[in-house]
mmCIF file as gemmi writes it, N, C-alpha and C atoms, coordinates in Angstrom:
data_model
loop_
_atom_site.group_PDB
_atom_site.id
_atom_site.type_symbol
_atom_site.label_atom_id
_atom_site.label_alt_id
_atom_site.label_comp_id
_atom_site.label_asym_id
_atom_site.label_entity_id
_atom_site.label_seq_id
_atom_site.pdbx_PDB_ins_code
_atom_site.Cartn_x
_atom_site.Cartn_y
_atom_site.Cartn_z
_atom_site.occupancy
_atom_site.B_iso_or_equiv
_atom_site.pdbx_formal_charge
_atom_site.auth_seq_id
_atom_site.auth_asym_id
_atom_site.pdbx_PDB_model_num
ATOM 1 N N . MET Axp A 1 ? 0.839 -1.161 0 1 0 ? 1 A 1
ATOM 2 C CA . MET Axp A 1 ? 0 0 0 1 0 ? 1 A 1
ATOM 3 C C . MET Axp A 1 ? 0.895 1.239 0 1 0 ? 1 A 1
ATOM 4 N N . GLY Axp A 2 ? 0.765 2.062 -1.016 1 0 ? 2 A 1
ATOM 5 C CA . GLY Axp A 2 ? 1.591 3.242 -1.115 1 0 ? 2 A 1
ATOM 6 C C . GLY Axp A 2 ? 0.782 4.423 -1.62 1 0 ? 2 A 1
ATOM 7 N N . ILE Axp A 3 ? 1.485 5.48 -1.855 1 0 ? 3 A 1
ATOM 8 C CA . ILE Axp A 3 ? 0.848 6.677 -2.37 1 0 ? 3 A 1
ATOM 9 C C . ILE Axp A 3 ? 0.743 6.536 -3.884 1 0 ? 3 A 1
ATOM 10 N N . THR Axp A 4 ? -0.459 6.705 -4.374 1 0 ? 4 A 1
ATOM 11 C CA . THR Axp A 4 ? -0.712 6.632 -5.802 1 0 ? 4 A 1
ATOM 12 C C . THR Axp A 4 ? -1.344 7.94 -6.255 1 0 ? 4 A 1
ATOM 13 N N . PRO Axp A 5 ? -1.297 8.226 -7.543 1 0 ? 5 A 1
ATOM 14 C CA . PRO Axp A 5 ? -1.979 9.433 -8.02 1 0 ? 5 A 1
ATOM 15 C C . PRO Axp A 5 ? -3.462 9.45 -7.651 1 0 ? 5 A 1
ATOM 16 N N . GLU Axp A 6 ? -4.086 8.275 -7.681 1 0 ? 6 A 1
ATOM 17 C CA . GLU Axp A 6 ? -5.502 8.193 -7.335 1 0 ? 6 A 1
ATOM 18 C C . GLU Axp A 6 ? -5.74 8.535 -5.865 1 0 ? 6 A 1
ATOM 19 N N . SER Axp A 7 ? -4.86 8.047 -4.998 1 0 ? 7 A 1
ATOM 20 C CA . SER Axp A 7 ? -5.038 8.335 -3.571 1 0 ? 7 A 1
ATOM 21 C C . SER Axp A 7 ? -4.824 9.82 -3.277 1 0 ? 7 A 1
ATOM 22 N N . ILE Axp A 8 ? -3.921 10.445 -3.997 1 0 ? 8 A 1
ATOM 23 C CA . ILE Axp A 8 ? -3.693 11.883 -3.813 1 0 ? 8 A 1
ATOM 24 C C . ILE Axp A 8 ? -4.916 12.669 -4.271 1 0 ? 8 A 1
ATOM 25 N N . ILE Axp A 9 ? -5.469 12.287 -5.413 1 0 ? 9 A 1
ATOM 26 C CA . ILE Axp A 9 ? -6.668 12.968 -5.914 1 0 ? 9 A 1
ATOM 27 C C . ILE Axp A 9 ? -7.83 12.783 -4.945 1 0 ? 9 A 1
ATOM 28 N N . ASP Axp A 10 ? -7.991 11.569 -4.428 1 0 ? 10 A 1
ATOM 29 C CA . ASP Axp A 10 ? -9.048 11.322 -3.443 1 0 ? 10 A 1
ATOM 30 C C . ASP Axp A 10 ? -8.864 12.187 -2.209 1 0 ? 10 A 1
ATOM 31 N N . ASP Axp A 11 ? -7.647 12.273 -1.718 1 0 ? 11 A 1
ATOM 32 C CA . ASP Axp A 11 ? -7.38 13.093 -0.532 1 0 ? 11 A 1
ATOM 33 C C . ASP Axp A 11 ? -7.65 14.572 -0.815 1 0 ? 11 A 1
ATOM 34 N N . LEU Axp A 12 ? -7.294 15.041 -2.01 1 0 ? 12 A 1
ATOM 35 C CA . LEU Axp A 12 ? -7.571 16.429 -2.372 1 0 ? 12 A 1
ATOM 36 C C . LEU Axp A 12 ? -9.074 16.695 -2.423 1 0 ? 12 A 1
ATOM 37 N N . GLU Axp A 13 ? -9.796 15.786 -3.054 1 0 ? 13 A 1
ATOM 38 C CA . GLU Axp A 13 ? -11.246 15.951 -3.167 1 0 ? 13 A 1
ATOM 39 C C . GLU Axp A 13 ? -11.937 15.905 -1.811 1 0 ? 13 A 1
ATOM 40 N N . ASN Axp A 14 ? -11.4 15.125 -0.886 1 0 ? 14 A 1
ATOM 41 C CA . ASN Axp A 14 ? -11.981 15.011 0.45 1 0 ? 14 A 1
ATOM 42 C C . ASN Axp A 14 ? -11.398 16.015 1.429 1 0 ? 14 A 1
ATOM 43 N N . ASP Axp A 15 ? -10.553 16.905 0.923 1 0 ? 15 A 1
ATOM 44 C CA . ASP Axp A 15 ? -9.935 17.959 1.74 1 0 ? 15 A 1
ATOM 45 C C . ASP Axp A 15 ? -9.201 17.4 2.953 1 0 ? 15 A 1
ATOM 46 N N . CYS Axp A 16 ? -8.458 16.304 2.739 1 0 ? 16 A 1
ATOM 47 C CA . CYS Axp A 16 ? -7.699 15.723 3.848 1 0 ? 16 A 1
ATOM 48 C C . CYS Axp A 16 ? -6.264 15.394 3.436 1 0 ? 16 A 1
ATOM 49 N N . LEU Axp A 17 ? -5.728 16.17 2.504 1 0 ? 17 A 1
ATOM 50 C CA . LEU Axp A 17 ? -4.356 15.958 2.07 1 0 ? 17 A 1
ATOM 51 C C . LEU Axp A 17 ? -3.44 16.841 2.902 1 0 ? 17 A 1
ATOM 52 N N . PRO Axp A 18 ? -2.604 16.237 3.728 1 0 ? 18 A 1
ATOM 53 C CA . PRO Axp A 18 ? -1.687 17.054 4.534 1 0 ? 18 A 1
ATOM 54 C C . PRO Axp A 18 ? -0.5 17.504 3.685 1 0 ? 18 A 1
ATOM 55 N N . LEU Axp A 19 ? -0.405 18.79 3.459 1 0 ? 19 A 1
ATOM 56 C CA . LEU Axp A 19 ? 0.708 19.331 2.689 1 0 ? 19 A 1
ATOM 57 C C . LEU Axp A 19 ? 1.728 19.928 3.648 1 0 ? 19 A 1
ATOM 58 N N . PRO Axp A 20 ? 2.991 19.613 3.477 1 0 ? 20 A 1
ATOM 59 C CA . PRO Axp A 20 ? 3.991 20.178 4.389 1 0 ? 20 A 1
ATOM 60 C C . PRO Axp A 20 ? 4.181 21.663 4.123 1 0 ? 20 A 1
ATOM 61 N N . THR Axp A 21 ? 4.364 22.398 5.183 1 0 ? 21 A 1
ATOM 62 C CA . THR Axp A 21 ? 4.671 23.811 5.032 1 0 ? 21 A 1
ATOM 63 C C . THR Axp A 21 ? 6.179 23.946 4.869 1 0 ? 21 A 1
ATOM 64 N N . LEU Axp A 22 ? 6.61 25.087 4.431 1 0 ? 22 A 1
ATOM 65 C CA . LEU Axp A 22 ? 8.029 25.299 4.206 1 0 ? 22 A 1
ATOM 66 C C . LEU Axp A 22 ? 8.853 25.058 5.461 1 0 ? 22 A 1
ATOM 67 N N . PRO Axp A 23 ? 8.431 25.512 6.636 1 0 ? 23 A 1
ATOM 68 C CA . PRO Axp A 23 ? 9.245 25.222 7.814 1 0 ? 23 A 1
ATOM 69 C C . PRO Axp A 23 ? 9.423 23.729 8.07 1 0 ? 23 A 1
ATOM 70 N N . GLU Axp A 24 ? 8.374 22.945 7.857 1 0 ? 24 A 1
ATOM 71 C CA . GLU Axp A 24 ? 8.489 21.504 8.069 1 0 ? 24 A 1
ATOM 72 C C . GLU Axp A 24 ? 9.47 20.886 7.077 1 0 ? 24 A 1
ATOM 73 N N . VAL Axp A 25 ? 9.423 21.348 5.848 1 0 ? 25 A 1
ATOM 74 C CA . VAL Axp A 25 ? 10.337 20.843 4.83 1 0 ? 25 A 1
ATOM 75 C C . VAL Axp A 25 ? 11.769 21.232 5.191 1 0 ? 25 A 1
ATOM 76 N N . ALA Axp A 26 ? 11.972 22.468 5.609 1 0 ? 26 A 1
ATOM 77 C CA . ALA Axp A 26 ? 13.316 22.916 5.964 1 0 ? 26 A 1
ATOM 78 C C . ALA Axp A 26 ? 13.863 22.147 7.157 1 0 ? 26 A 1
ATOM 79 N N . ILE Axp A 27 ? 13.021 21.875 8.131 1 0 ? 27 A 1
ATOM 80 C CA . ILE Axp A 27 ? 13.454 21.087 9.29 1 0 ? 27 A 1
ATOM 81 C C . ILE Axp A 27 ? 13.845 19.687 8.841 1 0 ? 27 A 1
ATOM 82 N N . CYS Axp A 28 ? 13.047 19.113 7.966 1 0 ? 28 A 1
ATOM 83 C CA . CYS Axp A 28 ? 13.342 17.769 7.462 1 0 ? 28 A 1
ATOM 84 C C . CYS Axp A 28 ? 14.651 17.776 6.658 1 0 ? 28 A 1
ATOM 85 N N . VAL Axp A 29 ? 14.895 18.835 5.889 1 0 ? 29 A 1
ATOM 86 C CA . VAL Axp A 29 ? 16.151 18.959 5.149 1 0 ? 29 A 1
ATOM 87 C C . VAL Axp A 29 ? 17.321 18.993 6.12 1 0 ? 29 A 1
ATOM 88 N N . ARG Axp A 30 ? 17.206 19.794 7.162 1 0 ? 30 A 1
ATOM 89 C CA . ARG Axp A 30 ? 18.286 19.904 8.156 1 0 ? 30 A 1
ATOM 90 C C . ARG Axp A 30 ? 18.548 18.56 8.838 1 0 ? 30 A 1
ATOM 91 N N . GLU Axp A 31 ? 17.485 17.904 9.263 1 0 ? 31 A 1
ATOM 92 C CA . GLU Axp A 31 ? 17.651 16.624 9.964 1 0 ? 31 A 1
ATOM 93 C C . GLU Axp A 31 ? 18.276 15.573 9.047 1 0 ? 31 A 1
ATOM 94 N N . THR Axp A 32 ? 17.844 15.535 7.814 1 0 ? 32 A 1
ATOM 95 C CA . THR Axp A 32 ? 18.385 14.561 6.872 1 0 ? 32 A 1
ATOM 96 C C . THR Axp A 32 ? 19.831 14.88 6.537 1 0 ? 32 A 1
ATOM 97 N N . ALA Axp A 33 ? 20.138 16.145 6.349 1 0 ? 33 A 1
ATOM 98 C CA . ALA Axp A 33 ? 21.517 16.537 6.033 1 0 ? 33 A 1
ATOM 99 C C . ALA Axp A 33 ? 22.455 16.231 7.197 1 0 ? 33 A 1
ATOM 100 N N . ASP Axp A 34 ? 21.939 16.288 8.419 1 0 ? 34 A 1
ATOM 101 C CA . ASP Axp A 34 ? 22.759 15.992 9.593 1 0 ? 34 A 1
ATOM 102 C C . ASP Axp A 34 ? 22.94 14.489 9.828 1 0 ? 34 A 1
ATOM 103 N N . ASP Axp A 35 ? 22.13 13.676 9.17 1 0 ? 35 A 1
ATOM 104 C CA . ASP Axp A 35 ? 22.206 12.225 9.313 1 0 ? 35 A 1
ATOM 105 C C . ASP Axp A 35 ? 23.405 11.698 8.52 1 0 ? 35 A 1
ATOM 106 N N . ASP Axp A 36 ? 24.288 10.982 9.197 1 0 ? 36 A 1
ATOM 107 C CA . ASP Axp A 36 ? 25.488 10.461 8.539 1 0 ? 36 A 1
ATOM 108 C C . ASP Axp A 36 ? 25.168 9.434 7.453 1 0 ? 36 A 1
ATOM 109 N N . ASN Axp A 37 ? 24.02 8.785 7.542 1 0 ? 37 A 1
ATOM 110 C CA . ASN Axp A 37 ? 23.643 7.771 6.563 1 0 ? 37 A 1
ATOM 111 C C . ASN Axp A 37 ? 22.869 8.34 5.374 1 0 ? 37 A 1
ATOM 112 N N . ALA Axp A 38 ? 22.53 9.622 5.415 1 0 ? 38 A 1
ATOM 113 C CA . ALA Axp A 38 ? 21.746 10.235 4.344 1 0 ? 38 A 1
ATOM 114 C C . ALA Axp A 38 ? 22.656 10.66 3.2 1 0 ? 38 A 1
ATOM 115 N N . SER Axp A 39 ? 22.077 10.676 2.021 1 0 ? 39 A 1
ATOM 116 C CA . SER Axp A 39 ? 22.828 11.096 0.841 1 0 ? 39 A 1
ATOM 117 C C . SER Axp A 39 ? 22.278 12.416 0.321 1 0 ? 39 A 1
ATOM 118 N N . ILE Axp A 40 ? 23 13.01 -0.59 1 0 ? 40 A 1
ATOM 119 C CA . ILE Axp A 40 ? 22.546 14.247 -1.226 1 0 ? 40 A 1
ATOM 120 C C . ILE Axp A 40 ? 21.254 13.994 -2 1 0 ? 40 A 1
ATOM 121 N N . THR Axp A 41 ? 21.076 12.786 -2.497 1 0 ? 41 A 1
ATOM 122 C CA . THR Axp A 41 ? 19.845 12.419 -3.203 1 0 ? 41 A 1
ATOM 123 C C . THR Axp A 41 ? 18.66 12.44 -2.249 1 0 ? 41 A 1
ATOM 124 N N . ASP Axp A 42 ? 18.855 11.959 -1.027 1 0 ? 42 A 1
ATOM 125 C CA . ASP Axp A 42 ? 17.784 11.98 -0.021 1 0 ? 42 A 1
ATOM 126 C C . ASP Axp A 42 ? 17.34 13.41 0.266 1 0 ? 42 A 1
ATOM 127 N N . VAL Axp A 43 ? 18.306 14.305 0.405 1 0 ? 43 A 1
ATOM 128 C CA . VAL Axp A 43 ? 17.998 15.706 0.672 1 0 ? 43 A 1
ATOM 129 C C . VAL Axp A 43 ? 17.266 16.315 -0.521 1 0 ? 43 A 1
ATOM 130 N N . GLY Axp A 44 ? 17.732 16.008 -1.72 1 0 ? 44 A 1
ATOM 131 C CA . GLY Axp A 44 ? 17.083 16.521 -2.923 1 0 ? 44 A 1
ATOM 132 C C . GLY Axp A 44 ? 15.632 16.087 -3.035 1 0 ? 44 A 1
ATOM 133 N N . LYS Axp A 45 ? 15.344 14.852 -2.674 1 0 ? 45 A 1
ATOM 134 C CA . LYS Axp A 45 ? 13.969 14.346 -2.729 1 0 ? 45 A 1
ATOM 135 C C . LYS Axp A 45 ? 13.063 15.096 -1.762 1 0 ? 45 A 1
ATOM 136 N N . ILE Axp A 46 ? 13.589 15.454 -0.606 1 0 ? 46 A 1
ATOM 137 C CA . ILE Axp A 46 ? 12.802 16.217 0.367 1 0 ? 46 A 1
ATOM 138 C C . ILE Axp A 46 ? 12.539 17.615 -0.163 1 0 ? 46 A 1
ATOM 139 N N . ILE Axp A 47 ? 13.557 18.235 -0.726 1 0 ? 47 A 1
ATOM 140 C CA . ILE Axp A 47 ? 13.403 19.586 -1.274 1 0 ? 47 A 1
ATOM 141 C C . ILE Axp A 47 ? 12.355 19.602 -2.38 1 0 ? 47 A 1
ATOM 142 N N . GLU Axp A 48 ? 12.321 18.558 -3.192 1 0 ? 48 A 1
ATOM 143 C CA . GLU Axp A 48 ? 11.376 18.493 -4.308 1 0 ? 48 A 1
ATOM 144 C C . GLU Axp A 48 ? 9.92 18.497 -3.866 1 0 ? 48 A 1
ATOM 145 N N . THR Axp A 49 ? 9.651 18.258 -2.584 1 0 ? 49 A 1
ATOM 146 C CA . THR Axp A 49 ? 8.273 18.274 -2.102 1 0 ? 49 A 1
ATOM 147 C C . THR Axp A 49 ? 7.743 19.692 -1.925 1 0 ? 49 A 1
ATOM 148 N N . ASP Axp A 50 ? 8.595 20.693 -2.002 1 0 ? 50 A 1
ATOM 149 C CA . ASP Axp A 50 ? 8.17 22.081 -1.86 1 0 ? 50 A 1
ATOM 150 C C . ASP Axp A 50 ? 8.594 22.862 -3.099 1 0 ? 50 A 1
ATOM 151 N N . ALA Axp A 51 ? 7.62 23.364 -3.841 1 0 ? 51 A 1
ATOM 152 C CA . ALA Axp A 51 ? 7.898 24.03 -5.113 1 0 ? 51 A 1
ATOM 153 C C . ALA Axp A 51 ? 8.744 25.289 -4.939 1 0 ? 51 A 1
ATOM 154 N N . ALA Axp A 52 ? 8.444 26.096 -3.934 1 0 ? 52 A 1
ATOM 155 C CA . ALA Axp A 52 ? 9.183 27.343 -3.741 1 0 ? 52 A 1
ATOM 156 C C . ALA Axp A 52 ? 10.642 27.069 -3.386 1 0 ? 52 A 1
ATOM 157 N N . LEU Axp A 53 ? 10.856 26.137 -2.497 1 0 ? 53 A 1
ATOM 158 C CA . LEU Axp A 53 ? 12.213 25.791 -2.101 1 0 ? 53 A 1
ATOM 159 C C . LEU Axp A 53 ? 12.965 25.165 -3.27 1 0 ? 53 A 1
ATOM 160 N N . SER Axp A 54 ? 12.296 24.329 -4.04 1 0 ? 54 A 1
ATOM 161 C CA . SER Axp A 54 ? 12.924 23.709 -5.212 1 0 ? 54 A 1
ATOM 162 C C . SER Axp A 54 ? 13.396 24.764 -6.198 1 0 ? 54 A 1
ATOM 163 N N . ALA Axp A 55 ? 12.526 25.714 -6.483 1 0 ? 55 A 1
ATOM 164 C CA . ALA Axp A 55 ? 12.874 26.768 -7.44 1 0 ? 55 A 1
ATOM 165 C C . ALA Axp A 55 ? 14.069 27.579 -6.956 1 0 ? 55 A 1
ATOM 166 N N . ARG Axp A 56 ? 14.086 27.896 -5.687 1 0 ? 56 A 1
ATOM 167 C CA . ARG Axp A 56 ? 15.182 28.708 -5.139 1 0 ? 56 A 1
ATOM 168 C C . ARG Axp A 56 ? 16.496 27.933 -5.134 1 0 ? 56 A 1
ATOM 169 N N . ILE Axp A 57 ? 16.454 26.654 -4.813 1 0 ? 57 A 1
ATOM 170 C CA . ILE Axp A 57 ? 17.657 25.826 -4.807 1 0 ? 57 A 1
ATOM 171 C C . ILE Axp A 57 ? 18.248 25.76 -6.218 1 0 ? 57 A 1
ATOM 172 N N . VAL Axp A 58 ? 17.396 25.546 -7.209 1 0 ? 58 A 1
ATOM 173 C CA . VAL Axp A 58 ? 17.877 25.493 -8.594 1 0 ? 58 A 1
ATOM 174 C C . VAL Axp A 58 ? 18.425 26.857 -9.016 1 0 ? 58 A 1
ATOM 175 N N . GLN Axp A 59 ? 17.758 27.922 -8.603 1 0 ? 59 A 1
ATOM 176 C CA . GLN Axp A 59 ? 18.211 29.274 -8.944 1 0 ? 59 A 1
ATOM 177 C C . GLN Axp A 59 ? 19.6 29.545 -8.352 1 0 ? 59 A 1
ATOM 178 N N . VAL Axp A 60 ? 19.782 29.225 -7.094 1 0 ? 60 A 1
ATOM 179 C CA . VAL Axp A 60 ? 21.082 29.446 -6.466 1 0 ? 60 A 1
ATOM 180 C C . VAL Axp A 60 ? 22.137 28.513 -7.066 1 0 ? 60 A 1
ATOM 181 N N . GLY Axp A 61 ? 21.741 27.29 -7.38 1 0 ? 61 A 1
ATOM 182 C CA . GLY Axp A 61 ? 22.672 26.352 -8.011 1 0 ? 61 A 1
ATOM 183 C C . GLY Axp A 61 ? 23.185 26.826 -9.362 1 0 ? 61 A 1
ATOM 184 N N . ASN Axp A 62 ? 22.437 27.713 -9.995 1 0 ? 62 A 1
ATOM 185 C CA . ASN Axp A 62 ? 22.842 28.273 -11.286 1 0 ? 62 A 1
ATOM 186 C C . ASN Axp A 62 ? 23.393 29.691 -11.164 1 0 ? 62 A 1
ATOM 187 N N . SER Axp A 63 ? 23.587 30.167 -9.945 1 0 ? 63 A 1
ATOM 188 C CA . SER Axp A 63 ? 24.134 31.505 -9.749 1 0 ? 63 A 1
ATOM 189 C C . SER Axp A 63 ? 25.606 31.536 -10.135 1 0 ? 63 A 1
ATOM 190 N N . ALA Axp A 64 ? 26.153 32.713 -10.213 1 0 ? 64 A 1
ATOM 191 C CA . ALA Axp A 64 ? 27.556 32.872 -10.617 1 0 ? 64 A 1
ATOM 192 C C . ALA Axp A 64 ? 28.511 32.127 -9.685 1 0 ? 64 A 1
ATOM 193 N N . LEU Axp A 65 ? 28.156 32.02 -8.421 1 0 ? 65 A 1
ATOM 194 C CA . LEU Axp A 65 ? 29.023 31.344 -7.455 1 0 ? 65 A 1
ATOM 195 C C . LEU Axp A 65 ? 29.128 29.844 -7.709 1 0 ? 65 A 1
ATOM 196 N N . TYR Axp A 66 ? 28.041 29.212 -8.142 1 0 ? 66 A 1
ATOM 197 C CA . TYR Axp A 66 ? 28.024 27.758 -8.298 1 0 ? 66 A 1
ATOM 198 C C . TYR Axp A 66 ? 27.922 27.286 -9.748 1 0 ? 66 A 1
ATOM 199 N N . ARG Axp A 67 ? 27.767 28.192 -10.664 1 0 ? 67 A 1
ATOM 200 C CA . ARG Axp A 67 ? 27.551 27.826 -12.059 1 0 ? 67 A 1
ATOM 201 C C . ARG Axp A 67 ? 28.665 26.941 -12.585 1 0 ? 67 A 1
ATOM 202 N N . GLY Axp A 68 ? 28.269 25.921 -13.294 1 0 ? 68 A 1
ATOM 203 C CA . GLY Axp A 68 ? 29.223 25.038 -13.942 1 0 ? 68 A 1
ATOM 204 C C . GLY Axp A 68 ? 29.159 25.236 -15.439 1 0 ? 68 A 1
ATOM 205 N N . VAL Axp A 69 ? 29.705 24.292 -16.155 1 0 ? 69 A 1
ATOM 206 C CA . VAL Axp A 69 ? 29.665 24.352 -17.614 1 0 ? 69 A 1
ATOM 207 C C . VAL Axp A 69 ? 28.228 24.21 -18.102 1 0 ? 69 A 1
ATOM 208 N N . ASN Axp A 70 ? 27.496 23.295 -17.496 1 0 ? 70 A 1
ATOM 209 C CA . ASN Axp A 70 ? 26.096 23.069 -17.852 1 0 ? 70 A 1
ATOM 210 C C . ASN Axp A 70 ? 25.198 23.551 -16.719 1 0 ? 70 A 1
ATOM 211 N N . PRO Axp A 71 ? 24.038 24.107 -17.052 1 0 ? 71 A 1
ATOM 212 C CA . PRO Axp A 71 ? 23.133 24.561 -15.988 1 0 ? 71 A 1
ATOM 213 C C . PRO Axp A 71 ? 22.56 23.384 -15.194 1 0 ? 71 A 1
ATOM 214 N N . ALA Axp A 72 ? 22.296 23.639 -13.931 1 0 ? 72 A 1
ATOM 215 C CA . ALA Axp A 72 ? 21.616 22.654 -13.085 1 0 ? 72 A 1
ATOM 216 C C . ALA Axp A 72 ? 20.129 22.793 -13.372 1 0 ? 72 A 1
ATOM 217 N N . GLU Axp A 73 ? 19.56 21.788 -14.022 1 0 ? 73 A 1
ATOM 218 C CA . GLU Axp A 73 ? 18.152 21.87 -14.414 1 0 ? 73 A 1
ATOM 219 C C . GLU Axp A 73 ? 17.224 21.177 -13.433 1 0 ? 73 A 1
ATOM 220 N N . THR Axp A 74 ? 17.782 20.437 -12.491 1 0 ? 74 A 1
ATOM 221 C CA . THR Axp A 74 ? 16.961 19.729 -11.51 1 0 ? 74 A 1
ATOM 222 C C . THR Axp A 74 ? 17.442 20.067 -10.105 1 0 ? 74 A 1
ATOM 223 N N . VAL Axp A 75 ? 16.58 19.789 -9.147 1 0 ? 75 A 1
ATOM 224 C CA . VAL Axp A 75 ? 16.95 19.978 -7.743 1 0 ? 75 A 1
ATOM 225 C C . VAL Axp A 75 ? 18.138 19.088 -7.402 1 0 ? 75 A 1
ATOM 226 N N . GLN Axp A 76 ? 18.111 17.855 -7.889 1 0 ? 76 A 1
ATOM 227 C CA . GLN Axp A 76 ? 19.212 16.919 -7.612 1 0 ? 76 A 1
ATOM 228 C C . GLN Axp A 76 ? 20.543 17.482 -8.104 1 0 ? 76 A 1
ATOM 229 N N . ALA Axp A 77 ? 20.562 18.017 -9.31 1 0 ? 77 A 1
ATOM 230 C CA . ALA Axp A 77 ? 21.801 18.571 -9.864 1 0 ? 77 A 1
ATOM 231 C C . ALA Axp A 77 ? 22.271 19.775 -9.06 1 0 ? 77 A 1
ATOM 232 N N . ALA Axp A 78 ? 21.334 20.623 -8.67 1 0 ? 78 A 1
ATOM 233 C CA . ALA Axp A 78 ? 21.695 21.818 -7.9 1 0 ? 78 A 1
ATOM 234 C C . ALA Axp A 78 ? 22.215 21.451 -6.515 1 0 ? 78 A 1
ATOM 235 N N . THR Axp A 79 ? 21.584 20.476 -5.856 1 0 ? 79 A 1
ATOM 236 C CA . THR Axp A 79 ? 22.043 20.088 -4.52 1 0 ? 79 A 1
ATOM 237 C C . THR Axp A 79 ? 23.415 19.438 -4.584 1 0 ? 79 A 1
ATOM 238 N N . ARG Axp A 80 ? 23.651 18.638 -5.606 1 0 ? 80 A 1
ATOM 239 C CA . ARG Axp A 80 ? 24.991 18.035 -5.752 1 0 ? 80 A 1
ATOM 240 C C . ARG Axp A 80 ? 26.04 19.124 -5.985 1 0 ? 80 A 1
ATOM 241 N N . ARG Axp A 81 ? 25.684 20.123 -6.744 1 0 ? 81 A 1
ATOM 242 C CA . ARG Axp A 81 ? 26.618 21.202 -7.056 1 0 ? 81 A 1
ATOM 243 C C . ARG Axp A 81 ? 26.966 22.02 -5.818 1 0 ? 81 A 1
ATOM 244 N N . MET Axp A 82 ? 25.973 22.271 -4.965 1 0 ? 82 A 1
ATOM 245 C CA . MET Axp A 82 ? 26.196 23.136 -3.798 1 0 ? 82 A 1
ATOM 246 C C . MET Axp A 82 ? 26.69 22.387 -2.57 1 0 ? 82 A 1
ATOM 247 N N . GLY Axp A 83 ? 26.3 21.136 -2.414 1 0 ? 83 A 1
ATOM 248 C CA . GLY Axp A 83 ? 26.726 20.371 -1.248 1 0 ? 83 A 1
ATOM 249 C C . GLY Axp A 83 ? 25.74 20.47 -0.102 1 0 ? 83 A 1
ATOM 250 N N . LEU Axp A 84 ? 25.835 19.522 0.809 1 0 ? 84 A 1
ATOM 251 C CA . LEU Axp A 84 ? 24.883 19.424 1.919 1 0 ? 84 A 1
ATOM 252 C C . LEU Axp A 84 ? 24.891 20.637 2.839 1 0 ? 84 A 1
ATOM 253 N N . ASP Axp A 85 ? 26.076 21.116 3.192 1 0 ? 85 A 1
ATOM 254 C CA . ASP Axp A 85 ? 26.148 22.239 4.135 1 0 ? 85 A 1
ATOM 255 C C . ASP Axp A 85 ? 25.472 23.485 3.571 1 0 ? 85 A 1
ATOM 256 N N . THR Axp A 86 ? 25.725 23.778 2.318 1 0 ? 86 A 1
ATOM 257 C CA . THR Axp A 86 ? 25.141 24.962 1.7 1 0 ? 86 A 1
ATOM 258 C C . THR Axp A 86 ? 23.63 24.812 1.56 1 0 ? 86 A 1
ATOM 259 N N . VAL Axp A 87 ? 23.174 23.643 1.137 1 0 ? 87 A 1
ATOM 260 C CA . VAL Axp A 87 ? 21.739 23.415 0.969 1 0 ? 87 A 1
ATOM 261 C C . VAL Axp A 87 ? 21.03 23.508 2.31 1 0 ? 87 A 1
ATOM 262 N N . ARG Axp A 88 ? 21.616 22.935 3.345 1 0 ? 88 A 1
ATOM 263 C CA . ARG Axp A 88 ? 21.02 23.011 4.686 1 0 ? 88 A 1
ATOM 264 C C . ARG Axp A 88 ? 20.903 24.47 5.124 1 0 ? 88 A 1
ATOM 265 N N . ALA Axp A 89 ? 21.95 25.252 4.963 1 0 ? 89 A 1
ATOM 266 C CA . ALA Axp A 89 ? 21.931 26.66 5.369 1 0 ? 89 A 1
ATOM 267 C C . ALA Axp A 89 ? 20.942 27.466 4.525 1 0 ? 89 A 1
ATOM 268 N N . LEU Axp A 90 ? 20.881 27.182 3.238 1 0 ? 90 A 1
ATOM 269 C CA . LEU Axp A 90 ? 19.966 27.884 2.36 1 0 ? 90 A 1
ATOM 270 C C . LEU Axp A 90 ? 18.519 27.595 2.717 1 0 ? 90 A 1
ATOM 271 N N . ALA Axp A 91 ? 18.19 26.349 2.985 1 0 ? 91 A 1
ATOM 272 C CA . ALA Axp A 91 ? 16.818 25.989 3.369 1 0 ? 91 A 1
ATOM 273 C C . ALA Axp A 91 ? 16.42 26.708 4.652 1 0 ? 91 A 1
ATOM 274 N N . THR Axp A 92 ? 17.326 26.77 5.597 1 0 ? 92 A 1
ATOM 275 C CA . THR Axp A 92 ? 17.033 27.465 6.86 1 0 ? 92 A 1
ATOM 276 C C . THR Axp A 92 ? 16.841 28.958 6.635 1 0 ? 92 A 1
ATOM 277 N N . SER Axp A 93 ? 17.694 29.559 5.821 1 0 ? 93 A 1
ATOM 278 C CA . SER Axp A 93 ? 17.593 30.996 5.587 1 0 ? 93 A 1
ATOM 279 C C . SER Axp A 93 ? 16.305 31.358 4.852 1 0 ? 93 A 1
ATOM 280 N N . LEU Axp A 94 ? 15.856 30.486 3.96 1 0 ? 94 A 1
ATOM 281 C CA . LEU Axp A 94 ? 14.599 30.759 3.263 1 0 ? 94 A 1
ATOM 282 C C . LEU Axp A 94 ? 13.421 30.72 4.208 1 0 ? 94 A 1
ATOM 283 N N . VAL Axp A 95 ? 13.482 29.878 5.217 1 0 ? 95 A 1
ATOM 284 C CA . VAL Axp A 95 ? 12.411 29.827 6.213 1 0 ? 95 A 1
ATOM 285 C C . VAL Axp A 95 ? 12.402 31.116 7.034 1 0 ? 95 A 1
ATOM 286 N N . MET Axp A 96 ? 13.576 31.605 7.357 1 0 ? 96 A 1
ATOM 287 C CA . MET Axp A 96 ? 13.688 32.798 8.177 1 0 ? 96 A 1
ATOM 288 C C . MET Axp A 96 ? 13.271 34.067 7.42 1 0 ? 96 A 1
ATOM 289 N N . LYS Axp A 97 ? 13.351 34.023 6.112 1 0 ? 97 A 1
ATOM 290 C CA . LYS Axp A 97 ? 13.067 35.211 5.297 1 0 ? 97 A 1
ATOM 291 C C . LYS Axp A 97 ? 11.626 35.597 5.322 1 0 ? 97 A 1
């Protein structure tokens, strides 16, 4: 039993879909980044659950400071480019803003 598109639609129609707020996502990013067993992919998957945070991470990943030869077009690419410490700090700062 898992999450399916149908179950999400049902939850939306019944007004019982719990959506994480940005602070909850940022806290989860921090906790996962602090976990020694977590990977950058794990952090990226958490970030992808919040559209605003995802957009900002990709934007910063493509800034002059982190820009590579090719643009980071996904959250995963941007998080790998910036690293766990930077992503953790960025997620926290966006919550504070």
